[in-house]
N, C-alpha and C positions, 0 to 999 in steps of 0.2 A: 123528377121521379127516377129512382134507381131500381126499386123492386116493389112487388105487391104481395101481401100475405092474404090469400083468399081462403074462404071457408073450406074449399075442397082441399087445399094444402094442409090446413089444420086438421081436417078429418083424416087425411092420409098419415100425418105424423102422430095423430092421436094425442094432441095437446091443444089447449085453448088457443084461439086465434091471437089473443093479446100476447100470450107467451111466445108464440112463433114470431110475431112481429118484433118483439123485444130481442129475441135471439138474433134475428137478421140485422137489427139495428146495431147490436153490439159487435157483430162480425165486421160490419162496414166501418164502424167507428175505429176498431182496432187496426183495420187495414189502412185507414187514412192516417192514423197516428204513427204507424210504422213507416209509412211512405214519407211523412214529414220529418220524422226523427232521423231516418237514414240520409236525408238531404240537408239536415241542419249542420251548423258548424261543428258541434260536438260529434255528430254522427260521422262526418267526413274525417275528423281527427281519429276517431276510433277505427274507421275503415283503413286509414293510412297506417295506423299502428299495427293492425292485423296484417296488412300487406307487407309491412317492413319485417314483421315476425316470420312470415312465410319466406320472404326473400332471404333473410338471414339464415334460416334453416337450409334453404336450397344452396346458398353459397357455401355453407359448411360441408354439405353433402358433396357438392361439386369439387371442392378442394380435396376432400378425402378420396373421392373417386379418381380424379385426375392424377393424384400422387400414387395411388395404390393399384390402379387397374393393370398397369404393365407388370408390376410385381406379382399380382395374382395370376396373370397369364403365364409368366415365367415359372412360377411355382407349380402350376398345373402341368406344364411341359416337363419340368424336372421329375416330378413324381411319376408321370407316365413313362418317361424314358427309363427311370430306375426300375419300375415294375417290369417293363419289357426286357431289360437287361438281366434281371433275376430269372425271368422265364427262359431266356435264351441259354443261360448257364445251366439251368436245371434240365432242360430238354435237349440241349446241344443242337439247337436249331438256329437258323439264321432268320431273324426278323428285323425289319427296318424300324427300330425303336424310335429313331429321330424323326422319321417321316410321320409315324403315328403320333408322336408327341406334338409335332407341328399342327396336325389336324385337330388334336384335342385342344391345343392352345388357341387355334382359330375359333373353334366352337365356343370356348369359354369367353373369348373376346367378343364374339357376336352376342352372346347372352348378356354379358355385362353392359354393352352399349344399348341393347334393347331395354334392360332394366333402367338404365339412366334416362332413356327417352321417356319411359313411363313416369319416372320421377319428375322430369321437366314438364310433361304434359299435365300432370295433376297439380304441380306447382302453379303453372299458368292458369289453370282452371280455378284454383282456390284464390289466387290474387284477383282475378276478374270477379269472383264471387264476393269479394270484400266490398266492392263499390256498387251502389244501387244502379248506376247507369249501365254498367257492364255485366250485371248479374244475369240477364237473359242469354248473353253469349256464353257465359260460364256454364249455364245449365245445358245449353246445346252441346258444348264440348264434353261435359260429363256424360251426357246421354249417348254420344257417339261411341265412347269406349267402355263406359261402365256397364251399360246394358248388355252388350255382347259378352263381356267378361262374366257377368253374373249368369248369363245364359249358359256359358261354357261350364262354369262351376256347378250349376244346377244339373246340367246334363251329365257331367261326370259323376255327381253324387247319385243320380238316378241309375247309372250303369254300374255302380259298385257291386250289387248282387250278381250281375252278369259277369263282371271281371272275376269275382270269387269263383263262379262256376267254371270259367275258362281256365283259371289257375288249377282248379281241381282236376279238370280233364287233362291239362298238360302234365301234371304230376303223375296221374295214373298212367298216361301213355308212356311217359319217360321210364317209369319203373317196370312197366310191362315189357317194353323193348329191352331194358336192362336185364330182366329175368330171362327173356328169350335168348339174349346174347350169352348169358352164363350157361344156360342149358346147351346151346350149340357148342360152346367151348368145352364142356364136359364130354359131349359126344366126340369131339375131335381128340380130346385127351384119352378117350377110351374108358372113362368112368361109366358112361351109359352105352349100351350096345343096342343098336336098332338094326334088325335084320334087313338085308338087301339095301342098305343105305350106304351109297358110295361116299368116301371121304371128300371128293371134290364137289359134292352136292351141298356141303355144309354152308359155305359162304353164300351161294346164290339163293339157297332156301331161306337163310336168315334175311337176306335183302328183300326177297319177295314178301315174306310174312311181315317184315317191318313196314314195308310200304302199305300192306293191307291194314295193319293196325293204325298207322298214321291216317290213312284215308277214312277209316271208321271214326277216329277221333275228330277229324275235320268235319265230318257229317254231323256228329253230335254237337260240335262247337259252333257250327254255322249260325243257328238261330240266336246265339248269345253274342255274336259279333256286333259292335255298335254300327247302326245304319244298315244292317243286313236286310231289314224289311222295307227299305226305301227302294223306289223304282230305279234310281240312278245306280245303286249298288247292284241290283239284280240285272240291270242292263249291261253293266260293266262285266259282271260274271258271265253273262251269256255271250258277250263279244269275245271274252278270253277263251271260252269253251269252243266257239266257232273257229277262231284263229288257230287254236291248238289242234282241232280235228282236221282242219284243212292242211296244216303244215307238218303233220306228224305221221302221214301214211307210211313213208319209208322207215321212220323210226319205229313205229309199231310193228311193221313186218319184220324188221331186224330183231326186235325184242322177242317176238313170238318164235322166230326161228332160233334165237339164242336159247330159249327154254327147251325147245326140242333137241338142240345140239347137246345141251348140258345133261338132260335127263334120259335120252334114248340110248346112251352108252355106246354110241358109234365110235367115239374117240375120247381119249382122256389125256391129261397132261403127261408129257413124256413120249407119247406115240409119235412115230414118223408117218406122216400122211402125204398124200398127193392130191391136190385140188387143181384140176385143169393142168396147167404146165408148171405149177408151183409145188415144190417138194421141200418139206422141212419138218422139224420137231415142234410139237405143240408146246408152247411156253405158258400160255394163259388163255382160258376160255371166259370171255366176258359176256355180258348180256347183249351187247350190240355187235361185238366182233370177236374173232379168234386170232390170237397172235401165234405165228410160227416162225421159227428161226431156220433159215436155209443152211445148206452145207457151206455156203460162202459167208456164213455169219451175218446174213441179212435178216432184219426183223420185218416180217411181212404181215400186214393187217388184212384179214379176209372178212368181209361182212358176213354175218351169220345167215342172212337170206341167201347169199351165194353158196355158202357151205351146205345149206339144206337142199338147195335146188340143183347142186352139181354132183357129179359122181366123185365120191371120196374113196381113195385107195389107202387102206391102213396097213402099213408094213409091220 
């Protein structure tokens, strides 16, 4: 006894019980025939021919890969070094093109070997799939890799609308910051006049508004980031926020003091000031510190919190 066709099964399938029994019988018959055919002499010859075909294809791919992978890596390194050389000549800057080329070459090498590993993995799976006795092992191997890959591709496809939204947010943010930069450059050049707006306010004001724009963009983009709704991502974000808040008290105080120093007009670039025992000319006012050059040509960095809380004599 292999199976039973009951009246309840026939009623569920909505077909006569004789027809259901015949369908089950045909399925069993085909399974037995396939089992016997795959283990017959002709079936084993066919399996061997299929395995030889997969092996031949893998050998050809292996020969091409082993002969070409080093050339592909060298070509990627040469192209990278050439691009960086052109960039160095255009910008008159010093970049370590050879070091970057080596990193790119190493990345290409890793990607090539990962691809070759996948080729070998699927070759082994298909060869095992050719023989009836090893077919269960092949199905296990295919399940271990194929199912996760399919899951990744499905997840990527489902996140395409979110990626498009993120790209739109990034483009809008970029051009908003670019427009703000053009506006500030026109104020600096005198094209636009803003009453009671000091020239040395232009750069810090641009930086502050840029940070605000980027922060707003991050808030809008957060729900569309893959995995943002997971507990792990939220926990990591909370941990980063706690660490930042615990370790940035001094940084925040200096930044707030820097804003007061910049906008309260107590000192400007070029003024000679005295802070404590230090006397010098103000060279640069940053958000975190103020740089002064002493009469001995010493560059002195004064934290803005100290500058705000100390007595400043402006000569």
